[in-house]
N, C-alpha and C positions, 0 to 999 in steps of 0.2 A: 504494500500500500504506500501511497505517497506520504503518508503520515511518518513513516520511519525515515524516509529520505530527507524530510524537511527538518529533522532534528540533528543538531550537532552537540558536542560537549566541549566546554572550556574549563581549564583548571582555575580555581579562584582561591587565593591565599590571603589569610589574615596578615596584614603588614605590621611588624613591630614598630613602635614609635622610636624616634632618635634617642641616643643616650641623653639622660637628664630629663626626658619627658615621660609622661604616663599616658596611658590610653584607657578610656572608659568605653565599653561596649554595652549597650542596653537593648532589651527586647521585651515583648509582651505576648501573651496568648490569651484567648478567650475560649473557654470550653464550657458548654452547657450554660452559657450566660454568665459564668464567673470569670472575672478578669484577674490575671496575675502577671507580674513583671519579674524580670531578672536582669542582673548586670554584673560586670566584672571589671575591675581596675587592674591593669598590668603594666609592668615596666618594660624597658627596652630589650630585655632578655626574654620577655614573654612570661615572666614570673608573676604569679597572682599576688597582688597586694591585699585585696579583699574582694568578696563577691556577695551578692544578696539575692534573696527571693522574697517577694512580697505580694500578698493578695489585696485586691482593690474592690472586691464586690462586683456589683452589676454595672459594667461599663462596656461601651463598644470598643473595637480594636484601637481606633485612633486615640481615644481618651486613655486607654490602658497604656499605649505606647508613651503618651505624654507624661502620665503619672510615674511610669517606671523610669523614664529619663530624669524627671524631676527628683525622684528619690535617690538615684545614683549621684546626681549633681550635689544634692544636699549632703550626702555622705562624704563626698570629696571636699565640699566647702567646710564641713565640720573638722576635717583632717587637714585643713589649710593646704590642700593640694595646689601646686602651681605647675605651669608648663603642662597643660592638659589638652589632649585631643579627644574628642568624643565622636563615637560612631553609632548610627542606628540604621537598621535596614528598612525603616519606614520612610519612603521618599516623601510622602505627603507631610509627615511630621517635620522633617528637615526643611522642606520648602516653607511650611507655615512659620516655624521658628525663625528662619532667615528672612522672612518677609516682614512687612510692617503692619500686618493685618490687625485691625482693632475691631472688636464687636462684643456683644453681650453674651455670645455663645459660651457655654460653661467652660469649654476647654481653653478659652482665651485667657482666663485667669491663670491657669497652669502655664500657658505659653509665656505670659508676661513674667512669671516667676522664673521660668527656664532661661529666658533672655537675660533677666537680671543677673542670675548666677553665672551664666556663661560670660557675660560682660565683666562682672566683678572678678572672676578668676582668670580673665584673659584667655579663655578657652575657645576652641573652634569646633563646630559641629559639621559632620560630613555624612552623606549617605553612602552605604556600602551594600553589596549583595548579601542576601541571607546566608549564602555559603561561607562568607567571611565573618559571619556573626554567630558561629555555631555554639560557642560557650554560653553566651547570653540566651540564645535560643533554647539550649538544653536546660538552663536555669529556670527560664520563664515557664517551661513545660512540666516542671516537677510535680505540681499538684499536691503540695504538702499541707496546705492550710496555714493561715497566719503568716508569719514572716520568719526568715532565717538570715543570719549574717555569718559569713565564713571568713576566717582570718587568714587562710592560706589555701593554696591549691590542694594540699594534702587533706584539708578538711572538707573538700567538696564531695558531693555524691558522685557515684561512679561515672555516669554519662558526661556531665560537665567536666569532670576531672580528666577523662579520656580526651575530650575535645580540646581542653587546654594544653594537654601534652602534645597533641598533633600540631596545634598552632605554634607551640614553643619550638618545635622542630621544623617549622616552615612547610608542613605538609599540606598541599592544596586539597580542596574538596572539588567535586565535579558539579558544574552547573550546566543544565540543559539549555541550549539556545536554539532558536529557530534559524535555519539557514535558508538563503534564497535558493529556490529550486533552479 
């Protein structure tokens, strides 16, 4: 079928930040109407500084992405993190944060707080493919209830720990792409 012919694969790698910099990756998932977020802060070697999982109740995916990002930024701000790069696989969220959109929409309050923290910390926010966000993705999908804070890579549950190890060794994940026939 033409279906198989039109798909290709490309390797996607999580990029380590430069020496002296830290990188925060965040993600969210909504399952059966319950939203949860996860994130991980790593250094230039790919070593985990901290990671988190947090439930947010009934939110849509975009709101959950925003709350998860805000939670990660607050944890960084509390620890007075400087020289920070932030990555999310939500293109819409990154576009909204980087735009000047103002409205009464509930998520806008969260966006304003995100912008404030990014500005205060001198951080930058970038969109990445989901395949380069696999640790945060694994954390957001844990379904633990409540919230968890992890102080190291060794403290992580098995799947996010495994993903962090792959990233640390620069091992790419495979992304399916549509190719021109």
